C-alpha positions in Angstrom: 19.8 20.8 28.9 19.1 23.6 31.4 18.6 27.0 29.8 17.8 30.2 31.5 14.4 31.5 30.6 15.0 34.8 28.8 12.6 37.6 28.3 10.7 38.6 25.2 11.0 42.3 24.5 7.8 43.8 22.9 8.3 47.3 21.5 4.8 48.5 20.6 3.3 51.9 21.0 -0.3 50.8 20.5 -1.8 49.7 23.8 -4.4 47.5 22.1 -1.9 45.7 19.9 0.5 45.2 22.9 -2.3 43.8 25.0 -3.3 41.4 22.3 0.3 40.3 21.7 0.9 39.7 25.4 -2.4 37.8 25.7 -1.4 35.7 22.7 2.0 34.9 24.2 0.4 33.9 27.5 -2.1 31.7 25.6 0.8 30.0 23.9 1.9 29.0 27.4 5.3 30.4 27.1 7.3 30.7 30.4 9.2 33.7 29.1 8.4 36.9 30.8 7.3 39.7 28.4 8.8 43.2 28.8 6.7 45.8 27.0 8.1 49.2 26.1 6.2 51.9 24.1 8.9 53.4 21.9 12.3 52.9 20.4 14.1 54.9 23.1 12.7 52.6 25.8 13.6 49.6 23.7 17.2 50.7 23.5 17.3 51.5 27.2 16.1 48.0 27.9 18.6 46.4 25.5 21.6 48.4 26.8 20.4 48.1 30.5 20.3 51.8 31.0 17.9 54.4 32.4 14.8 52.8 34.0 16.3 49.4 33.1 19.7 49.9 34.6 19.2 47.3 37.3 17.6 44.6 35.1 19.0 41.1 35.0 21.9 40.3 32.7 21.5 38.7 29.3 19.7 39.5 26.1 16.1 38.8 25.3 15.2 35.6 23.5 13.5 37.7 20.8 12.6 41.3 20.2 9.1 41.9 18.7 9.5 45.3 17.1 6.9 47.7 15.6 8.3 50.0 13.0 6.1 53.1 13.4 6.8 54.3 17.0 7.3 57.7 18.6 10.7 59.2 19.6 12.7 56.5 17.7 11.3 54.1 15.1 11.8 50.4 14.9 14.2 50.5 12.0 16.6 52.7 13.9 16.4 50.3 16.9 17.2 47.4 14.6 20.1 49.4 13.0 21.6 50.1 16.4 21.1 46.4 17.6 22.9 45.1 14.5 25.8 47.6 15.0 26.4 46.3 18.6 28.6 43.2 19.0 26.5 42.1 22.1 23.1 42.5 20.4 23.7 41.7 16.7 22.6 38.0 17.1 19.4 38.7 19.1 16.5 37.6 16.8 14.3 40.5 15.8 10.8 40.1 14.4 9.2 43.2 12.9 5.6 43.1 13.8 4.1 46.0 12.0 1.0 47.2 10.2 3.2 48.7 7.5 2.9 47.2 4.1 5.2 49.7 2.6 7.8 48.0 0.4 10.4 50.5 1.6 9.9 49.3 5.2 10.2 45.7 4.2 13.4 46.3 2.2 14.9 48.4 4.9 14.2 45.7 7.5 15.7 42.9 5.5 18.8 45.1 4.6 19.3 45.8 8.4 19.2 42.1 9.2 15.7 41.4 10.5 15.0 37.7 11.2 11.3 37.9 10.2 8.8 40.5 9.1 5.1 40.0 9.9 2.4 42.3 8.8 -0.2 42.6 11.6 -3.4 41.1 10.3 -6.4 43.3 10.6 -8.4 40.3 11.9 -7.9 39.9 15.7 -7.9 36.1 15.6 -5.2 36.1 12.8 -3.1 38.6 14.8 -3.4 36.4 17.9 -2.4 33.3 16.0 0.5 35.0 14.3 1.9 36.2 17.7 1.5 32.8 19.3 3.4 31.1 16.4 6.2 33.7 16.6 6.5 33.4 20.3 6.7 29.6 20.2 9.3 29.5 17.5 11.6 32.3 18.6 11.3 31.9 22.4 11.3 28.1 22.6 12.5 26.4 19.5 15.1 28.8 18.3 18.5 29.1 20.0 20.9 31.9 19.3 24.2 30.8 17.7 
């Protein structure tokens, strides 16, 4: 079965966390290119192929790794807008956040997140968590 290799969209405002996530995905030997954006506005621009991403290739990402606490537009609002759009509602979204607030967890599940992962404080645990997420969502999982 020949499938196009789709991108992984990483929406993360922390440069250090983004670098670790990208390194972990590379270490997992995923062929998927990673597109990193730093806030929710850029994430929506990528998803809707507008602004700086107007000329990007067609198709949705294999998975969106989404931080909650970002400037300009938070991850929950990005998730809400994705689930309201017919073209994006089935794209898998994994919240990858340091937030342990119950309200963030409940809001994420109510908005239809596919998984919620609290960023481990330990670097090696964070690395392992991102590798596992990337392998499952980008390789094993197929959108309906």
